[in-house]
C-alpha positions as CSV (number, residue, x, y, z in Angstrom):
1,X,48.5,148.6,144.5
2,X,50.8,146.6,145.8
3,X,53.5,148.9,144.7
4,X,51.7,151.5,146.0
5,X,51.8,150.5,149.6
6,X,55.2,149.4,149.6
7,X,56.4,153.0,148.4
8,X,53.5,154.2,151.2
9,X,56.0,151.9,153.3
10,X,59.1,153.0,152.3
11,X,58.3,156.4,152.8
12,X,57.1,156.1,156.6
13,X,60.0,154.5,157.2
14,X,62.0,157.2,156.1
15,X,60.1,159.8,158.1
16,X,60.5,157.5,160.8
17,X,64.6,157.3,160.7
18,X,64.4,161.2,160.1
19,X,62.5,162.0,163.0
20,X,65.2,159.6,164.9
21,X,68.0,161.6,163.6
22,X,66.6,164.8,164.5
23,X,66.1,163.3,168.3
24,X,70.2,162.5,168.3
25,X,70.5,166.5,167.2
26,X,71.4,168.9,170.1
27,X,70.0,172.0,168.5
28,X,71.4,174.5,171.1
29,X,74.9,173.5,170.7
30,X,74.3,173.5,166.7
31,X,73.0,177.1,167.3
32,X,76.1,177.8,169.7
33,X,78.7,176.8,166.9
34,X,77.4,179.2,164.6
35,X,77.5,181.6,167.4
36,X,74.2,182.0,168.1
37,X,71.4,181.5,171.2
38,X,68.1,180.4,171.6
39,X,65.8,182.6,173.5
40,X,62.2,181.7,174.3
41,X,59.2,184.7,174.3
42,X,55.7,184.4,174.9
43,X,53.6,184.7,172.2
44,X,50.1,185.8,171.3
45,X,48.3,183.6,173.3
46,X,48.5,181.0,176.3
47,X,51.4,178.4,176.0
48,X,52.4,179.6,173.0
49,X,56.2,180.9,172.1
50,X,58.4,182.7,169.6
51,X,62.1,181.0,169.6
52,X,64.4,183.4,168.5
53,X,68.1,183.1,167.5
54,X,69.8,185.4,168.5
55,X,73.3,187.6,168.5
56,X,73.5,189.2,171.9
57,X,70.5,191.2,171.9
58,X,70.1,191.2,168.3
59,X,67.3,188.9,167.1
60,X,67.9,187.2,163.8
61,X,65.1,185.0,163.0
62,X,62.5,183.3,165.0
63,X,60.2,180.7,164.6
64,X,56.6,180.3,165.9
65,X,55.5,177.3,168.0
66,X,51.7,177.5,168.1
67,X,49.8,176.5,171.2
68,X,51.4,173.7,172.9
69,X,49.5,171.1,175.0
70,X,49.6,167.9,175.4
71,X,47.1,164.8,176.8
72,X,47.6,164.1,180.6
73,X,45.8,160.9,181.2
74,X,44.7,162.3,185.2
75,X,44.8,166.4,184.4
76,X,43.4,166.1,180.9
77,X,44.6,168.6,178.5
78,X,47.7,170.4,180.0
79,X,49.7,173.3,178.6
80,X,53.3,173.3,178.0
81,X,55.0,176.3,180.3
82,X,57.8,178.9,179.1
83,X,60.4,177.5,181.5
84,X,59.2,173.6,180.5
85,X,60.1,174.8,176.5
86,X,63.3,176.0,177.5
87,X,64.4,173.4,179.5
88,X,63.6,171.0,176.8
89,X,66.1,173.4,174.3
90,X,68.6,173.6,177.2
91,X,68.7,169.5,177.9
92,X,67.7,168.5,174.7
93,X,64.8,166.8,175.6
94,X,63.1,164.0,173.9
95,X,59.5,165.7,174.8
96,X,60.1,168.7,172.8
97,X,57.0,168.7,170.5
98,X,58.0,167.2,166.7
99,X,56.7,170.2,165.1
100,X,58.9,172.4,167.0
101,X,62.0,170.5,166.7
102,X,61.7,170.3,163.1
103,X,60.8,174.1,162.7
104,X,64.2,174.7,164.5
105,X,66.3,172.4,162.6
106,X,64.9,174.2,159.4
107,X,65.9,177.8,161.0
108,X,69.0,176.3,161.7
109,X,69.7,174.9,158.4
110,X,68.7,178.2,156.6
111,X,71.4,179.7,159.0
112,X,73.8,177.3,157.8
113,X,73.4,178.2,154.3
114,X,73.4,181.5,155.1
115,X,77.0,180.6,156.7
116,X,78.4,179.1,154.1
117,X,77.6,181.8,151.6
118,X,79.4,184.2,153.6
119,X,76.6,186.3,154.8
120,X,77.4,189.8,156.5
121,X,75.5,188.8,159.4
122,X,78.1,186.8,160.7
123,X,81.1,187.8,162.5
124,X,84.9,186.6,161.3
125,X,85.4,184.7,164.6
126,X,81.8,183.2,164.3
127,X,82.3,182.0,160.3
128,X,85.8,180.7,161.4
129,X,84.6,178.6,164.1
130,X,81.9,177.2,162.0
131,X,84.4,176.1,159.2
132,X,87.0,175.0,160.9
133,X,84.6,172.5,162.7
134,X,83.3,171.3,159.5
135,X,87.0,171.2,158.3
136,X,87.8,168.8,161.2
137,X,84.6,166.7,160.5
138,X,85.9,166.3,157.0
139,X,89.7,165.7,158.0
140,X,88.5,162.6,160.2
141,X,86.1,161.2,157.6
142,X,89.1,161.0,155.2
143,X,91.5,159.7,158.0
144,X,88.8,156.9,158.5
145,X,88.5,156.1,155.2
146,X,92.3,156.3,154.3
147,X,92.4,154.0,157.4
148,X,90.2,151.0,156.0
149,X,92.2,151.3,152.7
150,X,95.3,150.2,154.5
151,X,93.6,147.8,156.7
152,X,92.2,146.1,154.0
153,X,95.9,146.5,151.9
154,X,94.8,148.8,148.9
155,X,96.2,152.2,150.5
156,X,98.9,151.9,147.9
157,X,97.2,151.0,144.8
158,X,95.0,154.0,145.8
159,X,97.9,156.2,145.8
160,X,99.3,154.9,142.8
161,X,95.9,155.5,140.8
162,X,94.8,158.5,142.3
163,X,98.2,160.1,142.2
164,X,98.7,159.6,138.3
165,X,95.8,161.4,137.9
166,X,95.5,164.3,140.7
167,X,99.0,164.5,141.9
168,X,100.7,167.9,142.2
169,X,104.5,169.0,143.8
170,X,104.7,171.9,145.7
171,X,107.5,173.4,147.9
172,X,106.6,174.2,151.5
173,X,106.7,178.1,150.8
174,X,104.1,177.2,148.1
175,X,102.2,175.3,150.5
176,X,102.0,177.5,153.5
177,X,101.1,180.6,151.3
178,X,98.3,178.6,149.3
179,X,96.8,177.6,152.5
180,X,97.6,180.5,155.2
181,X,99.8,178.4,157.4
182,X,103.1,177.6,158.7
183,X,102.5,173.6,158.7
184,X,104.8,172.9,156.3
185,X,108.7,173.2,156.0
186,X,110.2,175.6,153.5
187,X,113.0,173.8,152.5
188,X,110.8,170.6,151.8
189,X,108.6,169.5,148.8
190,X,105.5,168.1,149.0
191,X,102.8,166.0,146.7
192,X,99.5,166.4,147.1
193,X,97.0,164.0,145.7
194,X,93.0,165.1,145.6
195,X,90.7,163.2,147.8
196,X,87.8,165.4,147.1
197,X,85.5,167.5,148.2
198,X,88.6,170.1,149.8
199,X,90.5,167.7,151.0
200,X,94.3,166.5,149.6
201,X,96.3,163.5,151.0
202,X,100.0,165.2,151.4
203,X,103.1,163.2,151.0
204,X,106.8,164.0,152.0
205,X,110.1,162.2,152.0
206,X,110.9,161.5,155.5
207,X,114.0,158.4,155.7
208,X,113.7,158.3,159.3
209,X,110.3,156.4,158.8
210,X,109.5,152.7,157.7
211,X,108.1,153.6,154.1
212,X,110.5,156.7,153.7
213,X,107.4,159.0,153.3
214,X,105.1,161.1,156.1
215,X,101.6,161.7,155.4
216,X,99.1,164.2,156.6
217,X,95.5,165.0,155.5
218,X,94.6,168.9,154.8
219,X,91.2,170.1,154.3
220,X,90.7,173.8,152.7
221,X,87.2,175.6,153.1
222,X,85.8,178.9,152.3
223,X,89.5,180.3,152.9
224,X,90.2,178.0,155.9
225,X,92.5,174.9,156.2
226,X,93.5,172.7,158.6
227,X,95.6,169.3,158.5
228,X,95.9,166.1,160.6
229,X,98.7,163.1,160.3
230,X,98.1,160.5,158.4
231,X,100.4,157.7,160.1
232,X,99.2,154.6,158.0
233,X,101.6,156.5,155.2
234,X,104.5,156.0,157.1
235,X,103.7,152.0,157.9
236,X,103.7,151.1,154.2
237,X,106.3,148.9,152.3
238,X,109.2,151.2,151.6
239,X,109.9,149.1,148.2
240,X,106.0,149.1,147.1
241,X,105.7,152.8,148.1
242,X,108.9,153.8,146.5
243,X,107.7,151.9,143.1
244,X,104.4,153.7,143.0
245,X,105.8,157.2,143.6
246,X,108.2,156.5,140.9
247,X,105.8,155.9,138.3
248,X,103.6,159.0,139.5
249,X,106.6,161.2,139.0
250,X,107.0,160.1,135.7
251,X,103.8,160.7,135.1
252,X,103.9,164.1,136.2
253,X,107.4,165.3,134.3
254,X,106.3,168.9,133.8
255,X,105.5,169.3,137.1
256,X,109.0,168.3,138.8
257,X,110.5,170.4,136.2
258,X,108.6,173.8,137.5
259,X,109.4,172.3,140.8
260,X,113.5,172.4,139.8
261,X,112.4,175.9,138.4
262,X,111.0,177.1,141.6
263,X,113.9,175.8,143.5
264,X,116.2,177.5,141.3
265,X,118.3,174.3,140.0
266,X,117.6,175.0,136.3
267,X,119.3,178.4,136.3
268,X,121.2,177.6,133.2
269,X,118.1,178.0,131.6
270,X,118.7,182.2,131.3
271,X,122.3,181.2,130.1
272,X,121.3,178.6,127.0
273,X,118.6,181.5,126.2
274,X,121.5,183.9,125.9
275,X,123.6,181.3,123.8
276,X,120.8,180.6,121.4
277,X,120.4,184.2,121.0
278,X,123.8,184.9,120.0
279,X,123.6,182.3,117.9
280,X,120.9,183.7,115.7
281,X,122.8,186.9,115.1
282,X,125.6,185.1,113.8
283,X,123.5,183.0,111.3
284,X,121.4,185.9,110.0
C-alpha cells in the first residue's frame, strides 16, 4: 500500500508541474507563430463558447468550452462573459479555466503535428517561419551545450571523439547547395561534426584566430537551415586543436581524397588511367 500511495503522490506532483508549465505557455502567441489566430464565438447556451483557430476568415478547428461559471463569495455563481474569455486569451491570464487552457494546448499540439508533416493547410510563409523558429531554438540549445563543454575544458576532447565517428569534409559550394544558403565561402573547405537532431558543428581554417579555426552551429529541418557563430572554437588552444583535427583527418583519408578530386587537385588520375590502358594494349 505504501508504494501505491507513493506512486499516486508522484502522479499528482507530475500533474501539478504540467499545470504550472501550461500557465507559462502564451497560447495566443504560440498559435500566431503558426500563422493562426484565436476567435471566441458564442456557444449553444449562456456562458459557453466555441474558440476557433483561424487563418483570416477560414476556421480550421475549434474547441467547445462548455458552460463557464465560477463561485463568487458575494455574488454566488457568476458566468464568464465573452469579453472576459477574450481578455484571458489576449493577456494569457492565469484565471483562464484549466480545462479550456488544456483543450487549447491540445489543439495547438495538433496543428504543430500537421505543420511538421507539411500538411497542405499551411502556406509556405507560415511553414518557413515555424521551422526557422524551431531551428533558432535548436541552435541556441547546442550553443549552450558547447559553451558548457568549453567552460569545463572538454570541448577539444568532444570534437576529437565525435569527429572521429561523424565528421565529413565539404567545399563551400557543396555546403551552400546542400543547405540552400550563401553563408559559406566557395574557396574554403569545411568539416562538419554531427551534434544530433539535425545540427552539426562546422569548422574551417582561419589563421587569424587564436586556435587557427572558426566554428558555426548549423541546424537543418524540413528543408530549411540556419547557422549561428560558435565563438568558443576560436578560443581553443591552437596546438591541441590542430592535433585533434590531424587525428580526425587521418581517420577520414577517403573523405580528403574525395575533396581533392572535387577541387581538381587529382587531375592526374585521368592521365594515369590512359597510361594504364596503353600498357594493357601492349601486353595483350
